[in-house]
DSSP file (Angstrom, degrees, kcal/mol; ACC not computed):
  #  RESIDUE AA STRUCTURE BP1 BP2  ACC     N-H-->O    O-->H-N    N-H-->O    O-->H-N    TCO  KAPPA ALPHA  PHI   PSI    X-CA   Y-CA   Z-CA
    1    1 A M     >        0   0    0      0, 0.0     4,-1.5     0, 0.0     3,-0.1   0.000 360.0 360.0 360.0 -42.6   34.2   -5.0  197.7
    2    2 A F  H  >  +     0   0    0      1,-0.2     4,-1.7     2,-0.2     5,-0.2   0.864 360.0  58.5 -66.7 -35.5   35.2   -3.9  201.2
    3    3 A T  H  > S+     0   0    0      1,-0.2     4,-2.3     2,-0.2    -1,-0.2   0.862 102.8  54.5 -63.1 -34.9   36.7   -7.4  201.9
    4    4 A G  H  > S+     0   0    0      1,-0.2     4,-2.5     2,-0.2    -1,-0.2   0.903 106.6  50.8 -63.2 -41.5   39.1   -7.0  199.0
    5    5 A R  H  X S+     0   0    0     -4,-1.5     4,-2.2     2,-0.2    -1,-0.2   0.859 110.5  48.6 -65.6 -34.7   40.4   -3.7  200.2
    6    6 A V  H  X S+     0   0    0     -4,-1.7     4,-2.5     2,-0.2     5,-0.2   0.904 111.6  49.9 -73.2 -39.2   41.0   -5.2  203.7
    7    7 A V  H  X S+     0   0    0     -4,-2.3     4,-2.4     1,-0.2    -2,-0.2   0.917 112.7  47.0 -61.2 -42.9   42.9   -8.2  202.1
    8    8 A A  H  X S+     0   0    0     -4,-2.5     4,-2.4     2,-0.2     5,-0.3   0.899 112.1  50.5 -70.3 -38.9   45.0   -5.8  200.0
    9    9 A L  H  X S+     0   0    0     -4,-2.2     4,-2.4    -5,-0.2    -2,-0.2   0.928 113.0  45.2 -64.2 -43.7   45.8   -3.6  203.0
   10   10 A I  H  X S+     0   0    0     -4,-2.5     4,-2.8     2,-0.2     5,-0.2   0.904 113.5  50.6 -67.0 -41.4   46.8   -6.5  205.2
   11   11 A G  H  X S+     0   0    0     -4,-2.4     4,-2.1    -5,-0.2    -2,-0.2   0.932 114.3  42.7 -62.6 -46.5   48.9   -8.0  202.4
   12   12 A V  H  X S+     0   0    0     -4,-2.4     4,-2.7     2,-0.2     5,-0.2   0.895 113.7  52.5 -66.2 -41.2   50.7   -4.8  201.7
   13   13 A T  H  X S+     0   0    0     -4,-2.4     4,-2.2    -5,-0.3    -2,-0.2   0.949 112.5  44.6 -60.7 -48.3   51.2   -4.0  205.4
   14   14 A L  H  X S+     0   0    0     -4,-2.8     4,-1.9     1,-0.2    -1,-0.2   0.897 114.1  48.9 -65.5 -37.2   52.7   -7.4  206.1
   15   15 A A  H  X S+     0   0    0     -4,-2.1     4,-2.4    -5,-0.2    -2,-0.2   0.901 110.9  50.5 -64.8 -41.2   55.0   -7.2  203.0
   16   16 A A  H  X S+     0   0    0     -4,-2.7     4,-0.7     1,-0.2    -2,-0.2   0.891 111.0  49.4 -65.2 -39.7   56.1   -3.7  204.0
   17   17 A G  H  < S+     0   0    0     -4,-2.2     3,-0.4    -5,-0.2     4,-0.2   0.889 115.8  41.9 -68.6 -36.9   57.0   -4.9  207.5
   18   18 A V  H >< S+     0   0    0     -4,-1.9     3,-2.0     1,-0.2     4,-0.3   0.819 102.7  69.6 -80.4 -29.8   59.0   -7.9  206.3
   19   19 A A  H >< S+     0   0    0     -4,-2.4     3,-1.4     1,-0.3     4,-0.2   0.742  86.3  67.7 -58.2 -23.8   60.6   -5.9  203.5
   20   20 A T  G >< S+     0   0    0     -4,-0.7     3,-1.5    -3,-0.4    -1,-0.3   0.745  83.1  74.3 -70.7 -19.8   62.6   -4.0  206.1
   21   21 A W  G X  S+     0   0    0     -3,-2.0     3,-2.4     1,-0.3    -1,-0.3   0.727  76.6  79.0 -62.4 -20.1   64.5   -7.2  206.8
   22   22 A V  G <  S+     0   0    0     -3,-1.4    -1,-0.3     1,-0.3    -2,-0.2   0.813  88.7  55.7 -56.9 -30.4   66.3   -6.7  203.6
   23   23 A F  G <  S+     0   0    0     -3,-1.5    -1,-0.3    -4,-0.2    -2,-0.2   0.339  81.8 119.9 -88.1   7.9   68.5   -4.1  205.3
   24   24 A S    <   -     0   0    0     -3,-2.4     6,-0.1     2,-0.1     9,-0.0  -0.468  65.1-137.7 -73.4 143.9   69.6   -6.6  208.0
   25   25 A P  S    S+     0   0    0      0, 0.0     2,-0.7     0, 0.0    -1,-0.1   0.644  84.7  92.6 -74.2 -11.9   73.3   -7.4  208.3
   26   26 A I  S  > S-     0   0    0      1,-0.2     4,-2.4     2,-0.0     5,-0.2  -0.746  72.2-149.8 -84.6 117.1   72.4  -11.1  208.8
   27   27 A K  H  > S+     0   0    0     -2,-0.7     4,-2.5     1,-0.2     5,-0.2   0.896  93.2  50.0 -58.1 -46.7   72.5  -12.6  205.3
   28   28 A F  H  > S+     0   0    0      1,-0.2     4,-2.5     2,-0.2    -1,-0.2   0.930 111.7  47.7 -58.7 -47.7   69.7  -15.2  206.0
   29   29 A Q  H  > S+     0   0    0      1,-0.2     4,-1.8     2,-0.2    -1,-0.2   0.891 110.7  51.2 -64.2 -38.0   67.4  -12.7  207.4
   30   30 A A  H  X S+     0   0    0     -4,-2.4     4,-1.7     2,-0.2    -1,-0.2   0.913 111.8  47.5 -63.1 -42.9   67.9  -10.4  204.5
   31   31 A D  H  X S+     0   0    0     -4,-2.5     4,-2.3     1,-0.2    -2,-0.2   0.894 110.6  51.5 -63.3 -40.4   67.2  -13.2  202.1
   32   32 A M  H  X S+     0   0    0     -4,-2.5     4,-3.1     1,-0.2     5,-0.3   0.824 104.5  58.3 -66.9 -31.8   64.1  -14.2  204.0
   33   33 A G  H  X S+     0   0    0     -4,-1.8     4,-2.0    -5,-0.2    -1,-0.2   0.927 109.4  43.5 -62.3 -45.1   62.9  -10.6  203.8
   34   34 A I  H  X S+     0   0    0     -4,-1.7     4,-2.2     2,-0.2    -2,-0.2   0.929 117.2  46.7 -64.6 -45.5   63.0  -10.7  200.0
   35   35 A L  H  X S+     0   0    0     -4,-2.3     4,-2.7     1,-0.2    -2,-0.2   0.949 114.5  44.8 -62.7 -51.8   61.3  -14.1  200.0
   36   36 A L  H  X S+     0   0    0     -4,-3.1     4,-3.0     2,-0.2     5,-0.2   0.889 111.0  54.2 -63.9 -39.0   58.6  -13.3  202.4
   37   37 A T  H  X S+     0   0    0     -4,-2.0     4,-2.3    -5,-0.3     5,-0.3   0.967 112.3  44.3 -56.3 -51.5   57.8  -10.0  200.8
   38   38 A F  H  X S+     0   0    0     -4,-2.2     4,-2.5     1,-0.2    -2,-0.2   0.913 114.6  49.2 -60.3 -41.6   57.4  -11.7  197.5
   39   39 A M  H  X S+     0   0    0     -4,-2.7     4,-2.5     2,-0.2     5,-0.2   0.902 110.4  50.0 -68.2 -39.7   55.3  -14.5  199.0
   40   40 A F  H  X S+     0   0    0     -4,-3.0     4,-2.1     2,-0.2    -1,-0.2   0.926 114.7  44.0 -61.0 -45.8   53.0  -12.1  201.0
   41   41 A L  H  X S+     0   0    0     -4,-2.3     4,-2.4    -5,-0.2    -2,-0.2   0.913 113.9  50.5 -66.2 -42.7   52.3  -10.1  197.8
   42   42 A W  H  X S+     0   0    0     -4,-2.5     4,-2.2    -5,-0.3    -2,-0.2   0.887 110.6  49.3 -61.6 -42.0   51.9  -13.2  195.7
   43   43 A N  H  X S+     0   0    0     -4,-2.5     4,-2.6     2,-0.2    -1,-0.2   0.887 109.4  52.7 -66.1 -40.1   49.4  -14.6  198.2
   44   44 A M  H  X S+     0   0    0     -4,-2.1     4,-1.9    -5,-0.2    -2,-0.2   0.928 109.5  47.8 -60.3 -44.6   47.5  -11.4  198.3
   45   45 A V  H  X>S+     0   0    0     -4,-2.4     4,-2.4     1,-0.2     5,-0.8   0.914 111.7  51.6 -60.6 -43.3   47.2  -11.4  194.5
   46   46 A G  I  <>S+     0   0    0     -4,-2.2     5,-2.6     1,-0.2    -1,-0.2   0.902 110.6  47.8 -60.3 -42.6   46.1  -15.0  194.6
   47   47 A A  I  <5S+     0   0    0     -4,-2.6    -1,-0.2     1,-0.2    -2,-0.2   0.850 117.4  42.1 -69.5 -30.6   43.4  -14.2  197.2
   48   48 A L  I  <5S+     0   0    0     -4,-1.9    -2,-0.2    -5,-0.2    -1,-0.2   0.756 133.9  11.8 -86.3 -26.3   42.1  -11.3  195.3
   49   49 A I  I  X5S+     0   0    0     -4,-2.4     4,-1.3    -5,-0.2    -3,-0.2   0.758 125.7  45.8-120.5 -48.5   42.1  -12.6  191.7
   50   50 A L  I  ><S+     0   0    0     -5,-0.8     4,-2.9    -4,-0.2     5,-0.2   0.926 108.8  51.5 -71.7 -44.3   42.7  -16.4  191.6
   51   51 A M  H  ><S+     0   0    0     -5,-2.6     4,-2.5     1,-0.2    -1,-0.2   0.916 111.4  46.3 -63.3 -44.0   40.3  -17.6  194.3
   52   52 A P  H  > S+     0   0    0      0, 0.0     4,-1.8     0, 0.0    -1,-0.2   0.888 113.6  50.6 -66.6 -33.9   37.2  -15.7  192.9
   53   53 A A  H  X S+     0   0    0     -4,-1.3     4,-1.5     2,-0.2    -2,-0.2   0.930 112.8  45.8 -67.5 -44.5   38.1  -17.0  189.4
   54   54 A L  H  X S+     0   0    0     -4,-2.9     4,-2.6     1,-0.2     5,-0.3   0.911 111.0  52.9 -62.4 -41.2   38.4  -20.6  190.6
   55   55 A A  H  X S+     0   0    0     -4,-2.5     4,-1.8     1,-0.2    -1,-0.2   0.847 105.7  54.8 -64.0 -34.7   35.2  -20.3  192.6
   56   56 A H  H  < S+     0   0    0     -4,-1.8    -1,-0.2     1,-0.2    -2,-0.2   0.884 117.5  34.4 -64.4 -39.1   33.3  -19.1  189.5
   57   57 A F  H  < S+     0   0    0     -4,-1.5    -2,-0.2    -5,-0.1    -1,-0.2   0.785 125.4  38.5 -90.3 -27.4   34.3  -22.1  187.5
   58   58 A L  H  < S+     0   0    0     -4,-2.6     2,-0.7    -5,-0.2    -3,-0.2   0.728 103.0  65.6-100.5 -22.6   34.3  -24.8  190.2
   59   59 A L     <  -     0   0    0     -4,-1.8    -1,-0.2    -5,-0.3     0, 0.0  -0.895  67.3-162.3-107.8 112.2   31.4  -24.0  192.4
   60   60 A K        -     0   0    0     -2,-0.7     2,-0.1    -3,-0.1    -3,-0.1  -0.772  21.7-119.5 -90.1 132.0   28.0  -24.4  190.6
   61   61 A P        -     0   0    0      0, 0.0     3,-0.1     0, 0.0    -1,-0.0  -0.401  33.3-101.5 -69.2 149.6   25.0  -22.7  192.1
   62   62 A A        -     0   0    0      1,-0.1     3,-0.1    -2,-0.1     5,-0.0  -0.460  44.7 -98.9 -71.1 139.0   22.1  -24.9  193.2
   63   63 A P    >   -     0   0    0      0, 0.0     3,-1.3     0, 0.0     2,-0.1  -0.277  43.9-100.8 -58.0 145.4   19.2  -24.9  190.8
   64   64 A V  T 3  S+     0   0    0      1,-0.2     3,-0.1    -3,-0.1     4,-0.0  -0.463 105.7  25.8 -69.4 137.4   16.3  -22.7  191.8
   65   65 A G  T >  S+     0   0    0      1,-0.3     3,-0.7    -2,-0.1     2,-0.4   0.137  92.0 112.5  96.6 -17.7   13.5  -24.6  193.4
   66   66 A E  T <  S+     0   0    0     -3,-1.3    -1,-0.3     1,-0.2    -4,-0.0  -0.714  79.2  14.7 -89.6 141.3   15.4  -27.6  194.7
   67   67 A G  T >  S+     0   0    0     -2,-0.4     3,-1.3     1,-0.2     2,-0.2   0.643  79.8 161.7  78.2  15.8   15.8  -28.0  198.4
   68   68 A E  T <   +     0   0    0     -3,-0.7    -1,-0.2     1,-0.2     3,-0.1  -0.519  68.3  15.4 -72.3 136.1   13.1  -25.6  199.4
   69   69 A G  T 3  S+     0   0    0      1,-0.3     2,-0.3    -2,-0.2    -1,-0.2   0.295  97.0 121.7  85.7  -9.9   12.0  -26.2  202.9
   70   70 A E    <   -     0   0    0     -3,-1.3    -1,-0.3     1,-0.0     0, 0.0  -0.660  54.9-143.1 -88.4 142.4   14.9  -28.3  203.8
   71   71 A R    >   -     0   0    0     -2,-0.3     3,-1.6     3,-0.3     2,-0.1  -0.911  24.5-120.1-103.2 123.9   17.2  -27.3  206.7
   72   72 A P  T 3  S+     0   0    0      0, 0.0     3,-0.1     0, 0.0     0, 0.0  -0.403  94.0  14.4 -66.8 136.4   20.8  -28.0  206.1
   73   73 A G  T 3  S+     0   0    0      1,-0.2     2,-0.6    -2,-0.1     0, 0.0   0.487 100.1 109.3  83.1   3.8   22.4  -30.3  208.6
   74   74 A V    <   -     0   0    0     -3,-1.6     2,-0.8     2,-0.0    -3,-0.3  -0.947  56.7-151.9-118.9 121.3   19.1  -31.5  210.0
   75   75 A D    >   -     0   0    0     -2,-0.6     3,-1.0     1,-0.1     0, 0.0  -0.816   5.2-167.5 -94.6 113.7   17.9  -35.1  209.3
   76   76 A E  T 3  S+     0   0    0     -2,-0.8    -1,-0.1     1,-0.2    -2,-0.0   0.576  77.4  72.1 -75.3 -10.0   14.1  -35.2  209.4
   77   77 A N  T 3         0   0    0      1,-0.2    -1,-0.2     0, 0.0    -2,-0.0   0.327 360.0 360.0 -90.4   7.4   14.0  -39.0  209.4
   78   78 A Q    <         0   0    0     -3,-1.0    -1,-0.2     0, 0.0    -2,-0.1   0.496 360.0 360.0 -88.0 360.0   15.2  -39.4  213.0
């Protein structure tokens, strides 16, 4: 739960900082301010909602009882 709050705080902070570029007299920088604000917020939403949902459906937990006593990354046959 705490990690989600940190991701949201960082996403909003980055978006707010870049959103100030909208007031720039340089047209390209103002356009990039709009684009990057949108992208920071969209990536934050993806990290908070889409990634856990994808992990739930794509990553299957290992069955209980398999692999007991084995150490990951260690080859006992050497």
